[in-house]
GUMIVEX-899737 format. One record per residue (C-alpha): residue in three letters; x, y, z. Coordinates in steps of 0.2 Angstrom, whole numbers, padded with zeros to 4 digits, always signed. Last residue first. Layout:
% residues N
ALAXYZ...
This chain:
% residues 721
UNK+0068-0205+0021UNK+0074-0201+0039UNK+0072-0183+0044UNK+0086-0171+0047UNK+0086-0160+0062UNK+0097-0145+0058UNK+0104-0135+0072UNK+0108-0117+0068UNK+0119-0108+0081UNK+0121-0089+0085UNK+0132-0077+0094UNK+0141-0089+0106UNK+0132-0105+0111UNK+0141-0120+0118UNK+0138-0139+0118UNK+0120-0138+0111UNK+0111-0152+0120UNK+0098-0164+0112UNK+0080-0169+0114UNK+0069-0175+0099UNK+0050-0175+0105UNK+0037-0187+0099UNK+0035-0194+0116UNK+0054-0198+0118UNK+0068-0197+0105UNK+0086-0195+0109UNK+0101-0185+0102UNK+0119-0184+0101UNK+0125-0170+0090UNK+0133-0172+0073UNK+0147-0160+0068UNK+0149-0145+0056UNK+0152-0133+0071UNK+0141-0120+0064UNK+0129-0132+0055UNK+0126-0142+0071UNK+0118-0158+0064UNK+0105-0169+0072UNK+0103-0185+0061UNK+0090-0197+0055UNK+0075-0191+0064UNK+0059-0201+0062UNK+0044-0190+0058UNK+0031-0179+0067UNK+0044-0169+0077UNK+0042-0158+0093UNK+0059-0151+0097UNK+0068-0151+0114UNK+0084-0141+0118UNK+0096-0142+0132UNK+0110-0128+0132UNK+0126-0136+0138UNK+0137-0120+0138UNK+0132-0101+0135UNK+0146-0090+0130UNK+0142-0072+0136UNK+0143-0061+0121UNK+0156-0049+0116UNK+0158-0032+0107UNK+0140-0028+0107UNK+0138-0009+0101UNK+0128+0001+0113UNK+0113+0010+0105UNK+0100-0001+0113UNK+0108+0003+0130UNK+0117-0010+0141UNK+0128-0019+0129UNK+0140-0033+0135UNK+0130-0047+0128UNK+0117-0060+0131UNK+0109-0058+0114UNK+0112-0076+0110UNK+0103-0081+0094UNK+0097-0100+0093UNK+0090-0105+0076UNK+0082-0123+0075UNK+0080-0130+0058UNK+0068-0144+0054UNK+0072-0156+0040UNK+0066-0166+0024UNK+0049-0158+0019UNK+0052-0142+0028UNK+0052-0134+0045UNK+0059-0118+0053UNK+0060-0114+0071UNK+0066-0097+0079UNK+0073-0096+0096UNK+0080-0079+0104UNK+0091-0080+0119UNK+0090-0065+0130UNK+0076-0074+0140UNK+0090-0085+0147UNK+0091-0103+0142UNK+0083-0120+0145UNK+0075-0123+0128UNK+0058-0128+0122UNK+0052-0131+0104UNK+0035-0135+0097UNK+0026-0127+0112UNK+0015-0139+0122UNK-0002-0143+0116UNK-0020-0137+0118UNK-0017-0121+0109UNK-0029-0112+0121UNK-0021-0119+0136UNK-0003-0118+0131UNK-0005-0100+0125UNK-0013-0095+0142UNK+0001-0102+0152UNK+0013-0093+0141UNK+0004-0076+0142UNK+0002-0077+0161UNK+0020-0081+0164UNK+0025-0067+0152UNK+0014-0055+0161UNK+0020-0060+0178UNK+0038-0056+0172UNK+0033-0037+0170UNK+0044-0029+0156UNK+0039-0011+0157UNK+0033+0000+0142UNK+0031-0013+0128UNK+0024-0025+0141UNK+0010-0013+0146UNK+0006-0010+0127UNK+0005-0029+0125UNK-0006-0031+0141UNK-0019-0020+0134UNK-0031-0025+0149UNK-0048-0034+0146UNK-0039-0050+0143UNK-0049-0063+0133UNK-0044-0081+0133UNK-0052-0093+0121UNK-0053-0111+0118UNK-0059-0120+0102UNK-0070-0135+0098UNK-0085-0124+0097UNK-0082-0109+0108UNK-0074-0112+0125UNK-0071-0097+0136UNK-0059-0089+0148UNK-0061-0071+0154UNK-0047-0061+0162UNK-0046-0047+0175UNK-0064-0048+0178UNK-0076-0033+0182UNK-0085-0031+0199UNK-0072-0018+0204UNK-0059-0020+0218UNK-0054-0004+0227UNK-0038+0004+0222UNK-0022-0002+0230UNK-0015+0009+0244UNK-0004+0023+0238UNK+0015+0024+0234UNK+0011+0026+0216UNK-0007+0032+0212UNK-0022+0021+0211UNK-0033+0015+0197UNK-0048+0004+0202UNK-0045-0014+0204UNK-0048-0027+0190UNK-0054-0044+0196UNK-0048-0062+0196UNK-0054-0074+0183UNK-0070-0074+0174UNK-0078-0090+0167UNK-0088-0092+0151UNK-0104-0102+0151UNK-0115-0087+0155UNK-0107-0071+0148UNK-0094-0061+0158UNK-0098-0043+0159UNK-0083-0032+0153UNK-0074-0016+0159UNK-0060-0012+0148UNK-0041-0008+0151UNK-0027+0004+0148UNK-0013+0002+0160UNK-0009-0014+0169UNK+0000-0019+0185UNK-0001-0038+0191UNK-0006-0041+0209UNK-0001-0059+0212UNK-0010-0071+0223UNK-0007-0086+0211UNK+0005-0081+0198UNK+0014-0097+0195UNK-0001-0107+0188UNK-0015-0094+0184UNK-0016-0100+0166UNK-0027-0115+0169UNK-0041-0105+0178UNK-0046-0104+0196UNK-0029-0107+0203UNK-0030-0102+0221UNK-0023-0086+0228UNK-0034-0075+0217UNK-0026-0063+0204UNK-0030-0045+0207UNK-0027-0036+0190UNK-0020-0019+0194UNK-0023-0001+0188UNK-0010+0012+0188UNK-0011+0031+0190UNK-0002+0047+0183UNK-0010+0062+0191UNK-0024+0073+0184UNK-0026+0087+0198UNK-0041+0097+0201UNK-0042+0096+0220UNK-0027+0093+0231UNK-0030+0079+0244UNK-0029+0084+0263UNK-0016+0077+0275UNK-0001+0080+0263UNK+0012+0067+0263UNK+0024+0074+0250UNK+0021+0088+0238UNK+0031+0088+0222UNK+0032+0103+0210UNK+0034+0103+0191UNK+0018+0094+0186UNK+0008+0110+0183UNK-0007+0102+0191UNK+0003+0097+0207UNK+0011+0080+0208UNK+0007+0069+0223UNK+0018+0057+0232UNK+0006+0054+0246UNK-0012+0060+0250UNK-0024+0058+0235UNK-0023+0069+0220UNK-0040+0073+0213UNK-0051+0071+0197UNK-0058+0054+0203UNK-0040+0045+0202UNK-0037+0045+0183UNK-0033+0031+0171UNK-0048+0032+0160UNK-0061+0019+0159UNK-0065+0009+0144UNK-0083+0004+0146UNK-0096-0011+0146UNK-0091-0023+0132UNK-0099-0041+0133UNK-0088-0056+0137UNK-0088-0074+0132UNK-0074-0070+0120UNK-0082-0080+0106UNK-0099-0073+0109UNK-0092-0056+0111UNK-0084-0057+0094UNK-0094-0043+0086UNK-0088-0033+0102UNK-0101-0021+0108UNK-0108-0004+0105UNK-0097-0002+0089UNK-0084+0012+0086UNK-0080+0018+0069UNK-0062+0015+0064UNK-0063+0011+0046UNK-0062-0008+0048UNK-0075-0008+0061UNK-0071-0004+0079UNK-0073-0015+0095UNK-0064-0029+0087UNK-0050-0030+0100UNK-0053-0016+0113UNK-0042-0024+0127UNK-0034-0041+0122UNK-0037-0056+0113UNK-0030-0074+0114UNK-0037-0087+0103UNK-0035-0106+0100UNK-0041-0115+0085UNK-0053-0129+0086UNK-0065-0127+0071UNK-0076-0115+0081UNK-0060-0104+0084UNK-0056-0103+0066UNK-0075-0100+0061UNK-0076-0085+0073UNK-0060-0078+0067UNK-0067-0079+0049UNK-0083-0071+0054UNK-0074-0057+0063UNK-0064-0054+0047UNK-0080-0053+0036UNK-0088-0041+0049UNK-0072-0030+0048UNK-0060-0028+0062UNK-0052-0012+0069UNK-0047-0014+0087UNK-0033-0027+0085UNK-0029-0025+0103UNK-0016-0039+0103UNK-0026-0052+0093UNK-0015-0068+0097UNK-0019-0083+0086UNK-0016-0101+0091UNK-0012-0118+0084UNK-0010-0111+0067UNK-0014-0122+0052UNK-0028-0111+0044UNK-0027-0093+0049UNK-0024-0085+0032UNK-0035-0097+0022UNK-0050-0094+0033UNK-0047-0076+0034UNK-0038-0063+0045UNK-0023-0065+0033UNK-0029-0050+0024UNK-0025-0039+0039UNK-0007-0045+0041UNK+0002-0060+0049UNK+0017-0060+0060UNK+0024-0078+0063UNK+0028-0087+0080UNK+0041-0097+0088UNK+0039-0095+0107UNK+0055-0093+0117UNK+0046-0084+0131UNK+0057-0068+0129UNK+0053-0069+0110UNK+0034-0070+0114UNK+0035-0056+0126UNK+0044-0045+0114UNK+0032-0048+0100UNK+0017-0045+0113UNK+0025-0028+0117UNK+0028-0023+0099UNK+0010-0026+0094UNK+0004-0016+0109UNK+0016-0002+0104UNK+0010-0002+0086UNK-0008+0003+0092UNK-0010+0019+0102UNK+0008+0024+0103UNK+0013+0020+0085UNK-0003+0026+0077UNK-0004+0043+0087UNK-0014+0055+0075UNK-0027+0041+0071UNK-0022+0025+0079UNK-0039+0018+0077UNK-0040+0023+0059UNK-0022+0020+0052UNK-0014+0008+0065UNK-0030-0002+0066UNK-0031-0004+0047UNK-0013-0009+0047UNK-0016-0023+0058UNK-0001-0033+0063UNK-0007-0050+0067UNK+0002-0062+0079UNK+0000-0080+0073UNK+0006-0094+0084UNK+0012-0112+0078UNK+0015-0111+0060UNK+0033-0116+0058UNK+0044-0104+0049UNK+0050-0111+0032UNK+0063-0124+0027UNK+0072-0129+0011UNK+0081-0112+0012UNK+0093-0116+0026UNK+0098-0134+0022UNK+0101-0130+0003UNK+0110-0114+0007UNK+0122-0121+0020UNK+0139-0117+0012UNK+0133-0101+0005UNK+0125-0095+0021UNK+0140-0100+0032UNK+0151-0091+0019UNK+0140-0075+0020UNK+0143-0075+0039UNK+0162-0079+0039UNK+0166-0067+0024UNK+0156-0054+0033UNK+0166-0056+0049UNK+0182-0055+0039UNK+0176-0039+0031UNK+0173-0032+0048UNK+0191-0037+0054UNK+0198-0029+0039UNK+0191-0012+0043UNK+0197+0002+0030UNK+0195-0010+0015UNK+0191+0004+0003UNK+0173-0001-0003UNK+0167-0006+0015UNK+0149-0010+0011UNK+0137+0002+0018UNK+0127-0007+0022UNK+0127-0026+0023UNK+0112-0033+0015UNK+0104-0048+0024UNK+0091-0058+0015UNK+0076-0058+0027UNK+0069-0075+0033UNK+0068-0071+0052UNK+0082-0083+0057UNK+0093-0075+0043UNK+0089-0057+0049UNK+0093-0061+0067UNK+0109-0071+0062UNK+0116-0057+0052UNK+0113-0044+0066UNK+0121-0055+0079UNK+0136-0059+0068UNK+0139-0041+0064UNK+0139-0036+0083UNK+0151-0050+0087UNK+0163-0045+0073UNK+0163-0027+0080UNK+0155-0014+0070UNK+0165-0005+0056UNK+0171+0013+0057UNK+0170+0022+0040UNK+0152+0028+0040UNK+0151+0035+0058UNK+0133+0038+0061UNK+0131+0023+0073UNK+0144+0011+0071UNK+0146+0004+0053UNK+0141-0012+0045UNK+0122-0011+0048UNK+0113-0026+0040UNK+0100-0018+0030UNK+0085-0029+0025UNK+0081-0038+0009UNK+0064-0047+0007UNK+0057-0058-0006UNK+0038-0056-0007UNK+0025-0065+0004UNK+0020-0049+0013UNK+0022-0059+0030UNK+0041-0060+0027UNK+0042-0041+0028UNK+0033-0041+0045UNK+0044-0055+0051UNK+0060-0045+0046UNK+0054-0028+0053UNK+0050-0037+0070UNK+0067-0046+0069UNK+0076-0029+0069UNK+0065-0021+0082UNK+0069-0036+0093UNK+0087-0030+0095UNK+0082-0013+0103UNK+0083+0002+0092UNK+0095+0017+0096UNK+0092+0025+0079UNK+0110+0023+0072UNK+0113+0007+0083UNK+0099-0003+0076UNK+0095+0006+0060UNK+0085-0009+0053UNK+0079-0004+0035UNK+0066-0014+0025UNK+0069-0019+0007UNK+0056-0025-0005UNK+0052-0038-0018UNK+0044-0040-0035UNK+0034-0023-0035UNK+0016-0021-0037UNK+0007-0030-0023UNK+0022-0025-0013UNK+0017-0007-0014UNK+0000-0009-0005UNK+0005-0020+0010UNK+0021-0010+0011UNK+0012+0007+0014UNK+0025+0020+0009UNK+0014+0036+0010UNK+0029+0045+0017UNK+0020+0052+0032UNK+0009+0036+0033UNK+0024+0024+0033UNK+0033+0035+0046UNK+0018+0034+0058UNK+0014+0016+0053UNK+0030+0007+0059UNK+0032-0007+0045UNK+0049+0000+0041UNK+0059+0008+0026UNK+0048+0002+0011UNK+0062+0002-0001UNK+0057-0005-0018UNK+0063-0020-0028UNK+0059-0022-0047UNK+0064-0038-0054UNK+0071-0042-0071UNK+0063-0052-0085UNK+0059-0039-0098UNK+0071-0025-0100UNK+0062-0010-0108UNK+0044-0016-0105UNK+0047-0023-0088UNK+0056-0007-0082UNK+0043+0005-0089UNK+0029-0005-0082UNK+0037-0006-0065UNK+0040+0013-0065UNK+0022+0016-0070UNK+0016+0004-0056UNK+0027+0013-0043UNK+0019+0029-0048UNK+0002+0023-0047UNK+0005+0015-0030UNK+0012+0032-0024UNK-0004+0041-0030UNK-0016+0029-0022UNK-0007+0031-0005UNK-0008+0050-0007UNK-0027+0048-0010UNK-0029+0037+0006UNK-0022+0052+0016UNK-0033+0065+0007UNK-0049+0055+0009UNK-0046+0054+0028UNK-0043+0073+0028UNK-0059+0076+0019UNK-0068+0064+0030UNK-0063+0075+0046UNK-0062+0065+0062UNK-0044+0061+0059UNK-0040+0080+0058UNK-0023+0085+0051UNK-0026+0104+0046UNK-0024+0112+0029UNK-0036+0100+0020UNK-0032+0098+0002UNK-0045+0108-0008UNK-0062+0100-0013UNK-0070+0091-0028UNK-0063+0074-0024UNK-0054+0069-0041UNK-0052+0086-0049UNK-0047+0094-0032UNK-0034+0081-0028UNK-0026+0083-0045UNK-0026+0102-0044UNK-0020+0103-0026UNK-0007+0090-0030UNK+0000+0099-0045UNK-0001+0116-0037UNK+0010+0110-0022UNK+0002+0107-0005UNK+0012+0091-0001UNK+0010+0082+0016UNK+0027+0074+0019UNK+0042+0067+0011UNK+0032+0058-0002UNK+0040+0042-0007UNK+0044+0030-0022UNK+0055+0024-0013UNK+0074+0021-0014UNK+0071+0011-0030UNK+0081-0005-0035UNK+0081-0011-0052UNK+0086-0029-0058UNK+0100-0039-0065UNK+0108-0025-0075UNK+0115-0026-0092UNK+0116-0008-0096UNK+0110+0003-0110UNK+0091+0001-0111UNK+0087-0002-0092UNK+0098+0013-0087UNK+0089+0024-0100UNK+0072+0018-0095UNK+0076+0022-0077UNK+0081+0040-0082UNK+0065+0042-0092UNK+0055+0036-0077UNK+0063+0050-0067UNK+0058+0063-0080UNK+0040+0057-0082UNK+0037+0058-0063UNK+0046+0075-0062UNK+0032+0081-0073UNK+0023+0085-0057UNK+0011+0073-0047UNK+0027+0064-0041UNK+0032+0079-0031UNK+0051+0082-0029UNK+0060+0082-0012UNK+0075+0094-0010UNK+0093+0090-0008UNK+0108+0102-0007UNK+0114+0096+0010UNK+0103+0083+0018UNK+0087+0088+0028UNK+0075+0083+0014UNK+0069+0101+0011UNK+0050+0104+0006UNK+0049+0120-0004UNK+0039+0134+0005UNK+0021+0137+0000UNK+0014+0139+0018UNK+0006+0122+0017UNK+0022+0114+0013UNK+0028+0111-0005UNK+0034+0097-0015UNK+0046+0102-0029UNK+0042+0102-0047UNK+0038+0120-0049UNK+0056+0124-0046UNK+0062+0115-0062UNK+0079+0120-0067UNK+0084+0126-0049UNK+0076+0111-0042UNK+0086+0099-0054UNK+0102+0108-0049UNK+0097+0108-0031UNK+0099+0089-0029UNK+0085+0076-0029UNK+0073+0068-0017UNK+0059+0057-0024UNK+0066+0041-0030UNK+0085+0038-0028UNK+0089+0024-0040UNK+0101+0010-0034UNK+0107-0002-0048UNK+0106-0021-0046UNK+0121-0031-0050UNK+0124-0050-0050UNK+0140-0058-0046UNK+0144-0073-0057UNK+0163-0069-0056UNK+0163-0064-0075UNK+0149-0052-0072UNK+0156-0042-0057UNK+0170-0033-0065UNK+0160-0028-0081UNK+0145-0023-0071UNK+0157-0012-0059UNK+0165-0003-0074UNK+0148+0000-0082UNK+0140+0008-0066UNK+0156+0019-0064UNK+0156+0027-0081UNK+0170+0038-0080UNK+0171+0056-0088UNK+0177+0065-0072UNK+0164+0057-0060UNK+0168+0070-0047UNK+0155+0082-0053UNK+0141+0068-0053UNK+0132+0069-0069UNK+0115+0078-0070UNK+0102+0066-0076UNK+0096+0065-0094UNK+0111+0060-0106UNK+0117+0049-0093UNK+0135+0042-0093UNK+0134+0033-0076UNK+0136+0039-0058UNK+0121+0050-0060UNK+0118+0064-0047UNK+0105+0065-0034UNK+0109+0046-0031UNK+0108+0038-0048UNK+0119+0023-0049UNK+0123+0018-0031UNK+0126-0001-0033UNK+0117-0015-0025UNK+0129-0029-0027UNK+0124-0048-0027UNK+0133-0064-0023UNK+0143-0059-0007UNK+0156-0072-0001UNK+0166-0058+0008UNK+0181-0060-0004UNK+0169-0058-0019UNK+0164-0041-0013UNK+0182-0036-0009UNK+0187-0041-0026UNK+0172-0032-0033UNK+0179-0016-0025UNK+0197-0020-0032UNK+0190-0023-0050UNK+0180-0007-0049UNK+0195+0003-0045UNK+0193+0019-0035UNK+0206+0032-0032UNK+0206+0042-0016UNK+0211+0060-0013UNK+0204+0069-0028UNK+0189+0057-0028UNK+0184+0064-0011UNK+0173+0051-0003UNK+0154+0048+0000UNK+0146+0052-0017UNK+0161+0047-0027UNK+0161+0030-0018UNK+0144+0026-0026UNK+0137+0017-0011UNK+0139-0002-0012UNK+0126-0012-0003UNK+0134-0030-0003UNK+0120-0043-0003UNK+0120-0061+0000UNK+0104-0065-0009UNK+0094-0081-0006UNK+0077-0072-0006UNK+0082-0063-0022UNK+0087-0079-0030UNK+0069-0085-0028UNK+0064-0072-0041UNK+0050-0082-0050UNK+0048-0093-0035UNK+0031-0085-0030UNK+0024-0086-0013UNK+0005-0085-0010UNK+0000-0070+0000UNK+0000-0072+0019
C-alpha cells in the first residue's frame, strides 16, 4: 500500500452530503430552492461537507464559458450555497462533469465528440448528452471552466466525475495522435493477441492520466492548497478498461477518489460494497464512496432506516468516507434524514476513537490489475475478478479480518507484517514479484495460492512452469478443460443445440460438449492439517490444474476427472487435490482448483472450512478475532496505539435478492467475541450504547459479550497507559 499522507486528512473523515443541482433534477417553475434551507438539512444530518453539482452539462453558476442551465434564471446557485455553508463550518467541493456534455456544446463543436469505429457520435445514453474526446480542443475548454471556478469561488476542493473515455474512440484527433506516437492506425477489432490492440489500450490509459495531470496542475496553480478528487467508479476491470479509469494510475495524480456502490440500483450483493471500499483503501489515498439514499432508480424515495444504517456501517468499517447520494434537498423523506442524522452523529461523536485505528494486518488478499488486464483479456471479470470476489466472500463468511492489496504491494515492504497472503489465481506475476513472495515465505510468512497463480508473466505470456514451484512444492503439468471426452454420457444429457433434453439414453450421443464438474476427493483420514471437518468429503470444483508434487511436499486427496450431473463420479487421477509445503520458516498450501471462482458461483460450505483450516495452519496462529454468530455477520478489526475497534455488521435481514431493500434485521442477542491483544486492556466500550461491557482476559485474548446486535455495533477495546 502506498504511504499515507495526512495533508488532506479531513477528506478521510468527511461526512459527505452529495447535493445534485436541484435545477437539474426538478422543475424550478414548480419548486423553489433556498440555499439556506438546503444547508439547514445538511447541518441537521450532521454532515460536514457538501459536494455540489456545479457543472453538469450546464453551469449552475454564472459562467462566462459554459452554457448556463436554462432554469437558473440569473441565480448563482454555487455562490448561494457557499455563502450558506461557510458560516456553519461546512466545507464545499463543486462537482464537475468530465467528458460527457450537452448537445449545445456538440452542436457548436461536432468535431470534439468521441466517435465509434463507423464514425457515429458516441452517445452517453442520457437525454441530450454526448461524450467529448479529451484529445480534441475539448480538453482546454473544460480546463478553462475549472479555472474559472477556482479563480472566482471560495471552494474547498475540486471533484471530477472522471476524466473518462466512454468507449473506444476513433475520432480524427485520436487517430492522428495515436498514429504519430505508434506509427499505425487504431485497430478496428478487439484482439488481445494483437500487439497493436494492446498498445492502443495502454495508450488510452496514458491519455487519461495526462488529462488528469493537466486538470490538477490548473487547480493547484489557480487555487493552491485545495485537493482534487476524481471518480473512479469501481475496481471491476471490465468497466475500468472501457472507460480508461484505472484507479491505480489516476490516484497517483489526484489527492483522493470516489468509488460508487449502486447496491440496489445494480442488484449488487452486500459484499460488493465492502469490496470496493477495501480496494480503494489499498491505494493509500482518501476514499469517498456513495451511500445510496434512494431506492433503486427512484430518486425521491428514501431507503428504509435499516438499509441506510447497514450501508453506512459497511463503508465506515472498510475505511471509506460515506457520501449520501442523492441528498434529500427538499425533505421529502424525514425518516431518511433522521437515519442520516443518527449515522453521521455517531461518526462525529466518536471521531477520535474511530480514526485513531487502522485495519489490522492479518491476511492480505491481492487484487491483481495486471492479471485482470492480460490474463483476463476479453473477459477480465469472469476469468479473474470472479476469483477475487469468491475469496473475498469466503473470508467475510468466515469472519476473517483481511486487507486487499495491489500489484505494487507484492514486494518486501508491501507484504511485511501480514500473517498470511492468499494469491487467488494471481496468474500474472513478474520475476521481481515472485522473488518478493519467495522471501516473504522464507522469512516465516504463510501462503495460500490457487490454480494458475504465477504461471504467466506480468504481460500475460504463459510460462512452462510456476516460477514459485519450489515454494508451492508442485510442478505444473496441464490445465484440463471441463469436458467429458467429447461425448454425452447416459443420463440427463443435453443435445448439441442445448435446447432439447434426452433422459436415460442407453447409448451416448457423440459430439456433445456438456457442462461438467470435477471434484476433490478428500481422504477419510486427516492427512494434512486443513482436512479437519471435511474428512471423506467430495468437494466440487471447476477450473483446475494438474500438478506433480515435489519431494518434501505432501499431496492431499486427489482430483477426479470431470463428470456430468446425475452421473457417477469421474475416475480418480494421479494428481493431488491440494499440496502442502514448508519453505524456509513459512508454510504453504497450494490448491490446483480455482476455489475462489467456485465460491463466487456457488457457496459450498466445505470450501470455507478448508480455507479457514488452511489459513490457521499457514499463519501459525488463531485468527485475531473470533465470534459466535451467523455467516451473515461481517467482522472488521482496526487497531491503533491506544485501542482496538471491533466492527460487527449484521446483514441477517429480510431481503432475499440483492436488489431487495432491507427493512428490518434480525436482532442477535448475547454475541460472544474474543480479540487477541498484546497490551493490557483498560476498558471495553460499546460506542453505540455508550456503555462499558464486562470483559475478561485469558491467554492473551480479551473476551466479552455484545448484549444485542441490530444493524451494526462498534466495540472499542481501550488499552491501559
